[in-house]
N, C-alpha and C positions, 0 to 999 in steps of 0.2 A: 562242616567245612571250617577250618580254623582261619584266623586272620592272616596267616602267612601266605595263604593262597592268593589274596588280592581281589580287588573289586572287578577287574576286567574278566578274570576267569569265572567269577561268580556270575557275572552278567552273561558270559558266553554259554556256560554249561547248564544254566537254568532255562535256556530256551528250548522249546519243544523240537524245533528243527534240528538242533545239534543232537539231541537224544535220538531222534529218528536216524540221523546219519550214523551214529556210533553203534546203535543196535543193529542196523542193516549190515554194517561192516562186520560186526561180530558173527552174525548168522551166515554171511557169505564166506568168510574165511575159515570158519570152524574154530575160531579162537574166541574165548571169552575175554573181552576187553574191559578193563576197569581203570580208573584213574585215582591217583593218590597224591596227597599233599606231601611236601618235604618232611612233615612230621610222621608220615606213615598212615595218616588218617584217610579213610576212603572219601573220595570226592564224588565219584560217579561210577555207577554200575549199569549194565544194560537192563532193559525192562524185565528180562527173564531172570535176572540175578547173575551171580558169578558162576563159574564152572560147577556143574552139579556134583561131580566127584569131590572137588575141593570143598564145596559147601558142606557135603556130607562129613568129610573128615573133620572140618573145623567145628561143626555143630555136635559131633559125637563125643568129643573129648577135649577137655581144657588142655590136656597135655599136647595133643596134636595142634591145637590152636596156638599154644605157646611156641612149639617147635617151628610151626609155619612162619610166625611173626619174626622169630629170631633168625630164621634162615633167609627168607625173602627180603626183609627190610634192609639188611646191610648191602645186598646186591643192588637194590633200587637206589640207595644213597650213593653207592659208588658210581653208578651210571649218571646220577644227577651231578656229582662233582666233576666227573671227566667229560660230561656232555656227550658220551658215546653209548650206544645201545649195547645190550649184552643178551646172549641166549644161554639158558641154564636149565638144569633139572631141579625141581623144588625138593623139599624134604620128603614128599610123598612120591617122587619119581616122575612127576608130570613135567613135560617139556614146556618151558615158559620163556618169555623175553621181557626185558625191562627197557623202555624207550623214554629217554628224557625229552621234555618239551619246554621251550622258552616262548612265552607269549606275552607281549607288551611288558617285557622285563619282569615277568612273573614266572616262577618255576613250578613244574608239575611232572609226574611220571605216569606213563601208561604201562600197565601190567597186562601182558597177553598170556593166556593159559590155554594150551592145546590138549593133548592126551599123552599117553605113555609112548615112549619111543620104541619099546619092544615088549614081547610077552614076558621076558625075564624081569623087566622093570615092574610090570603089573604084578608078578608073583611076589616080588620083594615088598611091594606096597601092601599086598594082602597079608603077608607074614607080620608086618607091623601092626596091622589091624588085629590079627589073632593074638600076638604077644601082649597087646594092650588090653585083651579081653573086652573088645568093643562090641557093641551091638552089630548085627549084620548090616552091611552097607550095600545098597542096591546098585548093580552094575548093568548098564545097557549093553545089549548084545545086538549084532556082532561088534566086537571091539575094533576100533580103528587106531592106528599108530601114527605118530608124527615124528619125523626125523629132525635132527638138529638143523640140517641144511634147509629143510622146508620151513622151520621156524624162523630162520634168518630171512628167507624170502618174504614170509608173512610180515615180519618186523619191518622190512623195507617198504612193502606195500602200505602198511599202516602209517609209517613215517611220512611217505610221500602224500598220502591222502589227507592225513590230519594236518600236516604243515600247509598243504594247499588250502584246506578249509580255513585254517587259522590265519593264513596270509590275507585271504579275502575278508575275513572277519576283522582283522587288524586294520586293513585299509578302510573298511567301512567305519570303524571306530574313529580312526584319524580324520576321515572326511567329516564324520558327524561332529567331531570336536572343532574342526575348522569352521563348519557352518554355524555351530553354536557360538563360537567366538566371534564370527563375523556378524551374527545376528545381534549379539550384545553390543558390537561396535556400531552397527547401523542404528540401534535403538538410541544411541547418543544423539544422532542427528535430529530426532524429533524434539529433543529438549533444547535445541539451539536454533530455532527458526528465526529468531531475531538477530543472530550473529552473522556477520559477513562470512562467506566461504573461506576466506584466507585464514581466519582464526581457528577453523576446524581441521585444516589440512595437516597440521603438525601432529595432533592426536591420532588422526586417522592413519597417517603413514606409520606411526609407531605401532599401532595395533596390527596393521597389515604386515609390517616387517616381522613382528613377533609371531604372528599366526603362521606365516609361510617360511620363517627362518631366512629372510632375505637380508643380505649384507648391506646393499646400497639401494636406495629408492628415492626418486625425485619427482616433484610435481612441477610441470611447466604451465604457466598461464599466459594468456594473450595480452601483450602490451599493444593496445590499439594505436597509440601515438607512433611507436617505432615499427609497427606492423611485424612483430616478431613474438615468438613464444619463448619466454625467458624462465629460468629456473627460479621458482618462488621459494621453495623450501626443499632441502635434501636431508636424508637421514642415513647415517652409516654406523652399523653395529661394531665394525672392526676399528672404528676411529679414523679411518682414512677419509680425508676431507672430500666432500662431494664437489663435482665440477660445476662451475657457473657456465652452463651452456645456453645457447639460444638458437632457435630454429625459425627461419623466415617463413612468412605465410605462403610464399610461392614454392617452398621446398617440396621435393618429391614426397618426403615422408608425410608432410601435412596433407598433400593431395590424396595419398593412399588412405590415411586415417579418416579423412573427410568423406571418402567414397563409400565407407561402410565396412571396411576391414576391421575385424575384432582386435587385431594387433598387427604390428609391423616388426619383423625380425630382421636385423641387419648385422653384418660383420664388416671389419675394415676393408676387405677387397671390394665390397659392394659400393662403398662410399668413395666418390671421386675426389681428387684433390680440389680444395677450394670449396667443398660443400659446407653447409651451415653447421652440421654436426661434426666435430673434429674426430680424426681417426685415433683409435687406441684409447678412448676415454672410458671404456668399461660398460657403456650402455649396450644392452643386448636386445631388450624388448621394449616397445612403446605401445601403450594402450590409449585409445581415444576417450575423452570425456565430452560427450555430445550433448549440448544443451540447445533445445529447439532446433535440432538438425544442423547445428553449427558447432565446429570444434572449439569448445571453450577452454579446454585444457588437455594436457598430455601427462600420463603417468609413465615414468621411466623406471625399469628394473635393471639393475646391473649385477654381474657376477653371480648368476644363479640360473641353473638349468631347471626350467619349470615343466611339470607334466601337464597333461590336458586338464586334470581336475584343478590344479593351481591356476591355470590360465582362465578357467571358467570362474573361479572365485574372484580373481582380479577383475575380470570383465564385469562380474556382478557388482563389485565394489565401485567400479567406474560408473556404471549405470545408476547405482544408488547415489553416488556423489553428484552426478549430473541432475538427478531428480531433486536432490536437496538444493542445488544451485538454482534450478528452475523455480522451485517453491519459494526460495529466498527472494528471487527476483520478483515473483508474483506478489509475495508479501510486501516487498518494498514498493512495488508499483501501486498496489492497492492502498498502501499507507499514504504514498505521495498523492494519489488521486483523491483519497479521502480528505487530506489536508488542503488540497487545491479546491475541491468542491466546498469544503468548509469555508475557505477564503472567499469563494464566490458568494456564499450565503452571507458572510459578514459584509462584503462589499455591497451587496444588494441592500442590506440594512442601512449601510452608510449613506447611499445615494437617495434612498426613498424619502426621507424627510426634507431634502433640499428643495426650497421653493423658488429661489432665484434661478432663472433659466440659464444664464451664462455660467454661473457657478456650477450648476448641475452638469452641463456639457463638459466643462473643464475637469470636473471631478471624475466623470465617466472615463475620459481619455487617460487621465493620470492613473486611475485604478486599473484600467485595462493594461497599460504599459507595465505597471508594477506586477500584475498577475503573470504576464509572460516574460518579464525581465527584458522589456524592449526599451531601447534608448530613444527611439523616434516614433512619432505617430501623428495622426490627424483625424479629426472627426468632421464629416461633411454632411449637411442636411439638404434635402431637396426643397427648392423654392417652389411653393405651391402655385405661384403665378407663372414663372418662367420655365418650370420643370428642369432647372439646372441644379447641379450640385454646388452648394455654397460652403466654403471653408468656415467653420464656426469655432474650432478649437485646434491647437497645434502644440507639438512637443518636440524638443530637440533641435537639430539643425534647420528643420523646416520652419523655425521661427522667423527666418528671413523672408518667407513667402509673403505675398500681398495679403493684407488684412482680410479682404473679401474675395479671394480667388474663386472664380467660377469655372465649372467644367460641365460641358453639355452631357446630358444623359447619353450613354453609349460611346463617349469619347474617352480614350485612355483606359487604364486598368480599372480605376475607381468608377468611371462612367459605365464601363462594361458590367461591373458588378451591380451597379444600380439598375441597369437595363435588364439584365438576366435574373437578378435576385438570387444569384448563387455565389458562395464564398470561393475565394481563390487562395490556394496555398502554393507558394513558389519557393523551391529550394535554391534555384539559381536562375535568375531572370535572363541571364545571357545564354543559357542552354535550354531553357524551357521552350518547347516547340510552339506553345501558344503565343509567345511574345517575341523571343529572340531579339531583345534590345539591350543595348549597352547599359550597364548599371550606372546610375547618375552619380556624379562626383561626391556629393555630400552624404551618400550612403556608404557605410563601412562594409556591409556584407550584401550579397546579391539575393538574400532570402527575405521574404516578407509575407504578411497575411493581410488580405483585404476581404472584409465580410460585410454583407448587407445588414442594416438595421431594419427589422421588419415587424409589422403588426399584422399577424396572420400572413396573407400573401402580399400585403401592401408594403412596398419599400419606402421608408422615410429618410434613409440616409446611408452612409457608408463609413465604416471604421477601418483605418489603415494602421498597421504596426510593422516596424522594421528594426533591424540591428539589435539582435540579442546581445546582452552585456557579456555573455560568455563567448561570443563569436560563433556559436553553433547555429545550425539551420532550424527553422520552425518545423514541427512535425505534426502528425495527425492528432496527437494528444493535445498539443497546444491549440489546434484548430477547434477541437471539440470543447475544450475548456472555455475559450474566449466566446464561442458561439453560445454556450450556456449563459455566460454573463451578459452577452449582448442581447439575448432574448429578454432578460429581466430589465436591462438598461433601456431598451426600446419602449417597453411598457411604461417604465417610470417617466421617460421623456414625453411620451404621448399624454400621460396623465398630468405631467407638469404643464404642458401646453393647455390642456383643458382647464386645469386649475387657474392658470393665469388668465385665460379667456373668461372663465366664470367670475374671477375676481374683478376683471375689467368691466364685465357686464353688471356685476353687483355694484361696482363703483359708479357706473353710469346711471344705474337705477336710483341711487340715493343722492347723487351730487348734481349741482347745477353745472352744465357744460361750459358756460361762459366764465364764471368766477371761480369754480372749483369748490365752492361752499356747498353745504348740505342743501338739498332742495326742500320745497314746501311740504311735500308729502312725507319725507323722512323726518322733517322737523316735528310734525304732529306726533309721530311714533316716539321720538325722543322726549317730547314734552310730556306725553302720557306716563312714560317710565319715570322721569324725574319727579313729576307731581306725585305719583304713587309712592315713590321712595321718601319724599319729604313728609307726606302724610303718615307713613308707617313709622318713621323715626322722629317725627315732630320737629323737623328742620325747616328753616326759612328757605324761600325760593323767590328769586326776582326775575322779571321778564322785561326786556327792552324791545321797542320797535323804532326803527330808524328810517328816515326818508331824506333823500338828497334834495336840497333846496335848489330850485331853478334848473332841474335836470332837463326839462322839456326845452328850455331856451338853449341849453348846451347842445342838445341833439339837433335842434333846428338850425342853429348858427354854425356849428363846427362839424356836423355830420355824425352819422350813427357809429362810424368806426371810432371816432374820438370818444363818443359816448360809451362805447364798449370798453375802450381802454380805461376810461375814467372809473367805470364800475369795477374793473379788475383791481385798479389801484386802491379804491375804497375798501374792497374785500380784503386785500393784503394788509391794509392799515388796521382793519378791525381784528384780524387774526393776530397781528403782532402786538396789539394793545391788551386784549383780554387774556385771561388765565387759561392754562391748558385744560382745566376742568370745564370751562364754559363752552357752550354750543352755539356756533354762529351759522346762520342759514340765510339764503336769499329767499325772501318771502314772495317777491314778484316785482317785475319792473325795476324801479330804483328804491324799493323797500327791502329792509333787512330786519331780521329778528335774532335776538341773543337771549339764550337761557342761562341764568346764573345760579347754579345749584348751591345750597347752603349759604346763601347770601342775603343779608338783611338790607333794608332800604337805605340806611346811611352809606354802607359800602357800595351798594349799587349806584348811588348818586355820584360817588367819587369816580367810579369806573366810567360812568356816562360822561362825566366832564372830561376825562382823559381822551375818550373817543372823539368827542366834539372838537377838542383842541387839536388833536393829531390829524384828523381829516382836513381841517381848515388849513393846515400847513403843507399838506401833501399834494393837493390837486390845484394846479395853477392853470388858468384858462389862457388861450392864445389872445393876442391883441385884437380888439375889435373897436373901430372908430365910433360905432354907435353905442358902445357900452359905457355907462356912466358910473356904475357901482363897482364894488370890489371885484378883483380878477381871480378870486379863489372860490371853489365850491365849498359849501358848508352842509351840515346835516342838522336835522331837528330830531329830538329823541323824546319818546314817552316811556315812563317807567312805572311799573306796578309790582306788588309783591304778594306772595302767598303767606298766610291765609287772609291778610288784611283786605285785599281787594278781590277776593274770590277764592272758592275752594274747588272750582271745576275748571277744566280747560276752556270751555266756552266762555265762562264769565271773565276769566283772566284775559283772554284774547279780546273780548269786547271792551274791557276797561283799558287795556294798553293802547287800543286803537283810539279811544277817547282822549287819552293822555297825549298821544302824538298829534291828534287834531288840534288840541289846545295849544301845543307848542308851535305848530305851524301858524296859527292865528295870532300868536304873540309876536310875530315878526321873523320867524325862522332863526336858525343857528342858535336854538335854545333847547333847554331841557325842561320837561314838564313831569312832575311827580304827582300822581293822583292823590288827592287828599283822602 
């Protein structure tokens, strides 16, 4: 088969089903049917070969073969040029017909060969054989004859049958081309999952327009704000500008497309005056693009009569488009959820290290509001004693509320959330059947979220958020997101309470409750550590022991409350006088102990003198007629140092006690440094 025959004919005639059809047709009609290219080269012959008589002639002599080619070929070329069939007798006298065929713009000729038209034609053919001195040619008997009229009838039957077969084959090829083209178009969608649908419509409309040879095609998308479907993009092959149409969401067309119809066909008489779609605008067919069972868009086809196959292709396109949009939305939603969940994780990391309770509560509220883009909010905790909700943190207009607003458990929306332990999502508080209350004046929108802060099944508080910055209502996604954060926040809050309580207990275990100084037990622990460090590094260390002079007289004369205040004053004076590295503790009663790390005896003596002087100036006694001495309290101080006065804790404590005893015996308000 030469190249002039074309790819479509090659594909067609190489199929076994076509060969079966052609062979059966030849056997049924009694005509040998062959097919030839415009060059005269044979394309197809039945499985049994060409007409036996003709085959014998052509194979017996090159002269016969040359005569046959020069005789039949011009006739076939003539029918090919005129496009009309012809019936003729070949060089050997066999009745034949030449039938031109046009398939997918490719040309070919069917040659039908019957038998002799009469006995006379048969005799003349045999004379040609004898005159050419050919070998004997076998002839089947009895002979059958074919008239020219019968040949024309057979030619017509073959023409109808072959053209019908070719038409079906042609439609199949065209349909296959359409689907292949559509398949290549659809494959583009998978490469653009991150792109918004609008950016893909233009290319898709172009491919669909080319595929189906559509003049004008338009995509309508939903404008939610205006509640109308407006033309997003239109394409016109003829250059005629596409119309800017819009269709209301309540229009009949929208209702029909939303009901499940594959398409809506309409003509000007159907459209009433004043309808959303103008009359005589060229739109003929509208196809729905359904996303999640909702009409997300409409595909409009203008100026084109579409057959059933075309409509199916367009419907397939719309479904594929809808699938892409749905996948795109899912992709965007997943991305948004991932980002928001990542934000929850980051927020949890932010609040976890906060130790100050008030700062923690304020941060949790601020971060919650930021997470949901809420302008207002409040955080309330249950008072363990009264079981009331107590306002602990607030944001937005509610800043004007009382500092410690209390709400009884079960009272109002927040109280109800605390009572039931269930979250409340309200789109419109004025229409919600659970509440039906007028929205308060300082709230911009009627939508809010109120969720319980829970540890397991135990409610510890309530978080309230309202007024989205966008003006939109809160939805289920917002609720799930804030609940996820609130679960972490409640755990952090509970842990923060335990931490503060443990810190307080720890503080109580090491501190003197009256003066706030370290107690005697913890003093021993610190003294051991400082002594070990001094020994390890070879540093000096000094130790002071102080006693308040005449403290018993003060207590007996002015009362124990005054005595307690006096001890607090002395403790503050000691802390304000020593260095930050020094350790001050209440040793017992009116006795105090001070550890002076890395301090030699001369420096310790200077510090002791400052202490004695400052205390004498701070504590003034009330007037007492019986009092004859000074009206200020004083202290006596004993001082020792490591390693001069001992290398162990016990020995240093024993020696500093001796030094203090000597200071007291010298008349009080004195400093004694052990020799």
